[in-house]
Structure formats: C-alpha cells, structure tokens
TORGU-489964 format. One record per residue (C-alpha): residue number from 1; residue in three letters; x, y, z. Coordinates in steps of 0.1 Angstrom, whole numbers, plus 5000, padded with zeros to 4 digits. Layout:
[atom NUM ala [X Y Z]],
...
! end
This chain:
[atom 1 met [0780 4189 3930]],
[atom 2 asn [0795 4180 3964]],
[atom 3 pro [0800 4208 3982]],
[atom 4 glu [0830 4183 3999]],
[atom 5 glu [0847 4190 3965]],
[atom 6 tyr [0852 4228 3967]],
[atom 7 lys [0873 4225 3993]],
[atom 8 pro [0909 4223 3998]],
[atom 9 arg [0927 4192 4000]],
[atom 10 glu [0943 4203 4030]],
[atom 11 tyr [0913 4214 4048]],
[atom 12 arg [0896 4182 4038]],
[atom 13 thr [0926 4159 4050]],
[atom 14 glu [0926 4185 4088]],
[atom 15 tyr [0889 4177 4090]],
[atom 16 glu [0888 4139 4085]],
[atom 17 glu [0919 4138 4115]],
[atom 18 ile [0903 4159 4135]],
[atom 19 asp [0870 4138 4135]],
[atom 20 val [0894 4104 4142]],
[atom 21 thr [0911 4123 4170]],
[atom 22 asn [0875 4134 4185]],
[atom 23 tyr [0864 4097 4183]],
[atom 24 ile [0902 4086 4201]],
[atom 25 lys [0896 4116 4228]],
[atom 26 val [0865 4099 4238]],
[atom 27 ile [0875 4064 4238]],
[atom 28 arg [0901 4077 4260]],
[atom 29 lys [0877 4096 4283]],
[atom 30 arg [0857 4069 4285]],
[atom 31 lys [0879 4041 4288]],
[atom 32 arg [0871 4029 4323]],
[atom 33 leu [0834 4026 4311]],
[atom 34 ile [0845 4003 4285]],
[atom 35 leu [0874 3981 4303]],
[atom 36 gly [0848 3979 4327]],
[atom 37 leu [0820 3961 4309]],
[atom 38 phe [0844 3944 4289]],
[atom 39 leu [0857 3929 4320]],
[atom 40 val [0824 3926 4331]],
[atom 41 val [0810 3905 4302]],
[atom 42 val [0845 3884 4304]],
[atom 43 ile [0843 3874 4336]],
[atom 44 ala [0807 3864 4332]],
[atom 45 ala [0813 3846 4302]],
[atom 46 gly [0836 3825 4320]],
[atom 47 val [0816 3821 4351]],
[atom 48 tyr [0792 3808 4327]],
[atom 49 ser [0811 3783 4307]],
[atom 50 phe [0829 3767 4337]],
[atom 51 ser [0801 3767 4363]],
[atom 52 ala [0776 3750 4336]],
[atom 53 pro [0769 3715 4331]],
[atom 54 lys [0791 3702 4311]],
[atom 55 val [0770 3687 4278]],
[atom 56 tyr [0781 3654 4260]],
[atom 57 lys [0772 3638 4225]],
[atom 58 ile [0760 3607 4226]],
[atom 59 glu [0760 3587 4193]],
[atom 60 thr [0752 3555 4181]],
[atom 61 thr [0746 3541 4145]],
[atom 62 leu [0729 3513 4128]],
[atom 63 glu [0724 3493 4094]],
[atom 64 val [0692 3483 4081]],
[atom 65 gly [0697 3442 4070]],
[atom 66 lys [0684 3428 4040]],
[atom 67 ile [0665 3394 4029]],
[atom 68 gly [0671 3390 3993]],
[atom 69 gly [0684 3419 3986]],
[atom 70 gln [0656 3437 3999]],
[atom 71 ile [0658 3460 4025]],
[atom 72 ile [0640 3454 4055]],
[atom 73 glu [0626 3492 4061]],
[atom 74 glu [0637 3519 4041]],
[atom 75 pro [0659 3543 4067]],
[atom 76 gly [0642 3573 4060]],
[atom 77 gln [0610 3553 4078]],
[atom 78 ile [0631 3548 4105]],
[atom 79 val [0642 3581 4107]],
[atom 80 glu [0610 3595 4105]],
[atom 81 lys [0596 3574 4136]],
[atom 82 ile [0622 3583 4155]],
[atom 83 lys [0614 3621 4147]],
[atom 84 asn [0582 3614 4156]],
[atom 85 asp [0586 3599 4191]],
[atom 86 val [0573 3565 4178]],
[atom 87 tyr [0598 3545 4204]],
[atom 88 gly [0597 3573 4229]],
[atom 89 ile [0566 3563 4249]],
[atom 90 ser [0586 3523 4257]],
[atom 91 val [0618 3540 4259]],
[atom 92 arg [0601 3563 4290]],
[atom 93 glu [0582 3534 4304]],
[atom 94 lys [0609 3510 4305]],
[atom 95 leu [0635 3536 4319]],
[atom 96 lys [0607 3551 4344]],
[atom 97 thr [0619 3590 4333]],
[atom 98 thr [0595 3616 4321]],
[atom 99 ala [0588 3633 4291]],
[atom 100 ser [0606 3665 4307]],
[atom 101 glu [0636 3650 4313]],
[atom 102 tyr [0636 3629 4276]],
[atom 103 pro [0664 3647 4255]],
[atom 104 glu [0661 3657 4219]],
[atom 105 ile [0671 3631 4191]],
[atom 106 lys [0690 3640 4160]],
[atom 107 val [0688 3611 4136]],
[atom 108 glu [0695 3612 4098]],
[atom 109 asn [0701 3589 4069]],
[atom 110 pro [0734 3593 4050]],
[atom 111 glu [0727 3594 4013]],
[atom 112 asp [0731 3561 3994]],
[atom 113 thr [0735 3542 4022]],
[atom 114 gly [0714 3521 4047]],
[atom 115 leu [0729 3535 4078]],
[atom 116 val [0708 3553 4105]],
[atom 117 ile [0730 3575 4130]],
[atom 118 ile [0709 3584 4160]],
[atom 119 glu [0727 3610 4183]],
[atom 120 ile [0720 3629 4216]],
[atom 121 lys [0739 3662 4231]],
[atom 122 ser [0728 3661 4271]],
[atom 123 ser [0741 3669 4306]],
[atom 124 gln [0729 3635 4312]],
[atom 125 pro [0752 3615 4293]],
[atom 126 glu [0743 3578 4312]],
[atom 127 leu [0704 3585 4303]],
[atom 128 ala [0711 3598 4269]],
[atom 129 lys [0731 3566 4263]],
[atom 130 asn [0705 3545 4280]],
[atom 131 ile [0681 3560 4257]],
[atom 132 leu [0701 3549 4226]],
[atom 133 glu [0704 3516 4236]],
[atom 134 glu [0669 3506 4246]],
[atom 135 ile [0659 3527 4209]],
[atom 136 asn [0683 3502 4190]],
[atom 137 ser [0668 3473 4205]],
[atom 138 leu [0635 3481 4196]],
[atom 139 ile [0640 3486 4161]],
[atom 140 leu [0662 3454 4165]],
[atom 141 glu [0632 3437 4178]],
[atom 142 glu [0610 3451 4151]],
[atom 143 his [0632 3442 4125]],
[atom 144 gln [0639 3405 4139]],
[atom 145 glu [0599 3402 4134]],
[atom 146 lys [0596 3415 4100]],
[atom 147 ile [0624 3387 4091]],
[atom 148 glu [0608 3363 4106]],
[atom 149 asn [0568 3372 4091]],
[atom 150 lys [0592 3374 4058]],
[atom 151 lys [0605 3339 4059]],
[atom 152 glu [0573 3322 4066]],
[atom 153 leu [0558 3341 4038]],
[atom 154 ile [0590 3329 4014]],
[atom 155 glu [0585 3291 4031]],
[atom 156 lys [0552 3288 4028]],
[atom 157 asp [0553 3299 3987]],
[atom 158 ile [0580 3275 3982]],
[atom 159 glu [0559 3250 3994]],
[atom 160 arg [0526 3261 3974]],
[atom 161 leu [0552 3258 3945]],
[atom 162 lys [0567 3223 3957]],
[atom 163 thr [0534 3212 3960]],
[atom 164 lys [0519 3224 3924]],
[atom 165 thr [0552 3210 3909]],
[atom 166 asn [0544 3176 3924]],
[atom 167 ser [0513 3177 3905]],
[atom 168 leu [0527 3195 3874]],
[atom 169 glu [0550 3158 3871]],
[atom 170 glu [0523 3133 3871]],
[atom 171 glu [0507 3155 3848]],
[atom 172 lys [0541 3156 3829]],
[atom 173 lys [0541 3116 3832]],
[atom 174 asn [0505 3111 3824]],
[atom 175 leu [0512 3130 3792]],
[atom 176 glu [0543 3113 3784]],
[atom 177 ala [0528 3079 3789]],
[atom 178 lys [0499 3094 3761]],
[atom 179 val [0523 3104 3737]],
[atom 180 glu [0541 3069 3740]],
[atom 181 ala [0508 3052 3733]],
[atom 182 leu [0501 3073 3706]],
[atom 183 glu [0535 3066 3691]],
[atom 184 gln [0528 3030 3693]],
[atom 185 thr [0494 3033 3680]],
[atom 186 leu [0508 3053 3643]],
[atom 187 leu [0529 3025 3642]],
[atom 188 tyr [0504 3004 3632]],
[atom 189 tyr [0473 3023 3623]],
[atom 190 gln [0478 3064 3612]],
[atom 191 thr [0450 3085 3610]],
[atom 192 pro [0448 3123 3607]],
[atom 193 gly [0427 3123 3644]],
[atom 194 ser [0456 3103 3657]],
[atom 195 gln [0487 3121 3643]],
[atom 196 phe [0468 3155 3649]],
[atom 197 ala [0460 3138 3690]],
[atom 198 leu [0502 3131 3689]],
[atom 199 phe [0507 3165 3679]],
[atom 200 asp [0487 3180 3704]],
[atom 201 thr [0499 3160 3736]],
[atom 202 lys [0530 3167 3723]],
[atom 203 glu [0530 3205 3721]],
[atom 204 lys [0513 3201 3761]],
[atom 205 leu [0537 3179 3772]],
[atom 206 glu [0567 3205 3758]],
[atom 207 asn [0545 3233 3779]],
[atom 208 lys [0539 3214 3810]],
[atom 209 lys [0585 3207 3809]],
[atom 210 gln [0581 3246 3807]],
[atom 211 glu [0561 3251 3835]],
[atom 212 ile [0577 3229 3858]],
[atom 213 glu [0609 3245 3848]],
[atom 214 asp [0597 3280 3855]],
[atom 215 leu [0584 3266 3891]],
[atom 216 tyr [0618 3252 3899]],
[atom 217 leu [0633 3285 3888]],
[atom 218 arg [0611 3304 3917]],
[atom 219 ile [0618 3278 3944]],
[atom 220 asn [0655 3282 3936]],
[atom 221 ser [0655 3318 3939]],
[atom 222 ser [0630 3316 3970]],
[atom 223 gln [0654 3299 3986]],
[atom 224 arg [0688 3316 3979]],
[atom 225 ser [0664 3342 3996]],
[atom 226 leu [0663 3327 4027]],
[atom 227 glu [0701 3317 4025]],
[atom 228 asp [0707 3355 4020]],
[atom 229 ile [0693 3373 4045]],
[atom 230 arg [0714 3401 4062]],
[atom 231 phe [0700 3411 4100]],
[atom 232 thr [0697 3446 4114]],
[atom 233 gly [0727 3455 4128]],
[atom 234 val [0746 3483 4156]],
[atom 235 val [0774 3493 4133]],
[atom 236 lys [0781 3514 4168]],
[atom 237 asn [0773 3512 4198]],
[atom 238 pro [0759 3542 4216]],
[atom 239 thr [0793 3558 4230]],
[atom 240 ile [0795 3586 4252]],
[atom 241 ser [0820 3615 4239]],
[atom 242 glu [0853 3616 4258]],
[atom 243 ser [0854 3654 4263]],
[atom 244 pro [0822 3678 4267]],
[atom 245 val [0814 3691 4236]],
[atom 246 ala [0793 3727 4255]],
[atom 247 pro [0799 3746 4268]],
[atom 248 asn [0835 3758 4252]],
[atom 249 pro [0853 3783 4275]],
[atom 250 leu [0874 3796 4249]],
[atom 251 leu [0850 3802 4225]],
[atom 252 asn [0823 3816 4247]],
[atom 253 ile [0855 3841 4263]],
[atom 254 val [0866 3852 4223]],
[atom 255 ile [0822 3865 4218]],
[atom 256 ala [0821 3879 4251]],
[atom 257 ser [0853 3900 4244]],
[atom 258 ala [0840 3915 4214]],
[atom 259 leu [0805 3921 4228]],
[atom 260 gly [0822 3935 4259]],
[atom 261 ile [0842 3956 4237]],
[atom 262 phe [0815 3968 4209]],
[atom 263 ile [0786 3975 4239]],
[atom 264 gly [0815 3998 4254]],
[atom 265 val [0821 4014 4230]],
[atom 266 phe [0788 4020 4218]],
[atom 267 leu [0779 4031 4255]],
[atom 268 ala [0807 4054 4253]],
[atom 269 phe [0799 4076 4226]],
[atom 270 gly [0762 4073 4240]],
[atom 271 lys [0771 4088 4271]],
[atom 272 glu [0791 4113 4253]],
[atom 273 trp [0764 4124 4230]],
[atom 274 trp [0741 4129 4257]],
[atom 275 glu [0765 4151 4281]],
[atom 276 lys [0768 4172 4251]],
[atom 277 ser [0732 4172 4244]],
[atom 278 lys [0725 4190 4276]],
[atom 279 val [0749 4219 4272]],
! end
C-alpha cells in the first residue's frame, strides 16, 4: 500500500500547495537570473537573425520531352545525375567557381510526371540562378542530341524499309505475271502439276502482299514518330524568391524565448539546490 494513502486529505493538499509555493518562491527569488538569461538569448537570436546573410530559394522546372510517345530520358535518371554531380564539373568550369562555393542542389521528380524540379537555397542568389541556368542548358543539349540520334536511326530504318518494300513490289509483280501466265495455260492445258503451280504461286503472292502491307504499316508508324516529337523544355525558368526563406527572425525569437525561459528556470533551481546543499 502507498503510505500517501494513509495521510489525511487536508494534509496532502496542504503539502502539495506548500511544494508548489516553494517552486514559485524560487522563481521569484531568481527572477533576475531567469529574466537576464531570457533577454540575453532573445537579443542574441535577434542579432543573429538580422545580421546573418539572407538566404533565398532559387527554383527551376524542366519537362522531359518525348519522341514517338517514348520519353527521351527517365526523369529519375536525371535526378540521380544531378545528385551525383554529373553536371557540376562543367558548370563550375563555365562559371569559374570553386567546389566550396558550389551550393547544395535539391532535385525531385513528382510521381507520375515527366517533370524535374531543381532547387537551391543560397545567400548568393545570382550565382545559384546562373548554376541552374547552366544545368538546364546541359540537359537540353543532351536531349537535343538524343533526339537527333533517334531521328537519324528512325530515318535510316525508314529508308531500309522502303528499299525492302520496293524489292518486294518487284517480286509481287513477277508473281502476278506468273499467276496470269499459269491461268492462261490452264485454259488450254490442265495437269495436276500446273494446277499445283498456280495454287502455290497464288499463295506466295498473298504472302508477299501481306508482307508489303506490314512494311507500309511500319513505315507509317516510323514517320508518325518523326512527326510526334516533343522537345524537353523549361517549364519554369530559374527564379529567385521575392523574399528570403532564412533566417526567420520571428521564429528564431520565439524559439529563443522558450529556450531562454527554460534554461533560466533550470539554472535557478540548480543554483538554489547548490546553495542549500552547502548548508
């Protein structure tokens, strides 16, 4: 059983009130310490907030293009390339900046989209803006080259298919002529062999026609791919936020106020305990 349960209710309430009163007495006794610490921390937070370099957010958005309905490059792959600093060396050389000046870059690909959002938070917004512009240029150049290579492959494939189609057209004409000759022959002289030859030639002719039709479908599909090109583009140019995103003076002062009171109260009780323990 808890001994506290045997104490009269009046006694327990009086004891608790005395205990709380002691806390209040300590706080009142050490109010200068608490208030002093509170003011020091708040002033320090205010000085830091208003003297620290202003940090701005610079953001740009790309949309990855497609050719023939196929995406030029997976957005996730672009995200990994930026994270792994694939473009960093070229950008630093172009802008003549050092690795220590090069800011951290945040990049993401919203789910189920072809968008790539690139963001920098920096106290040097113009440099950050130039960096994003250079990254955009490098990605656009890469994708332009990919499109040109893809177009070249498709055009070569179309030419190959057309050449093959022309050859098959000649074969079809020969088969049509052979069918006509066999049909003329069978008007005057029919044998099992000539009848089989006619049947076999007609079957070959139908197969050839089907093959030619399939090739034309492939040619048309490839030509539509050349017409259906959507280049990678900059949806949002690198833009500097109108106001700084850090430091936040109000938030810093609120946090500092709470921290100052907490530390002040903690030290006040610590000092009170120390003084009593020496007696």
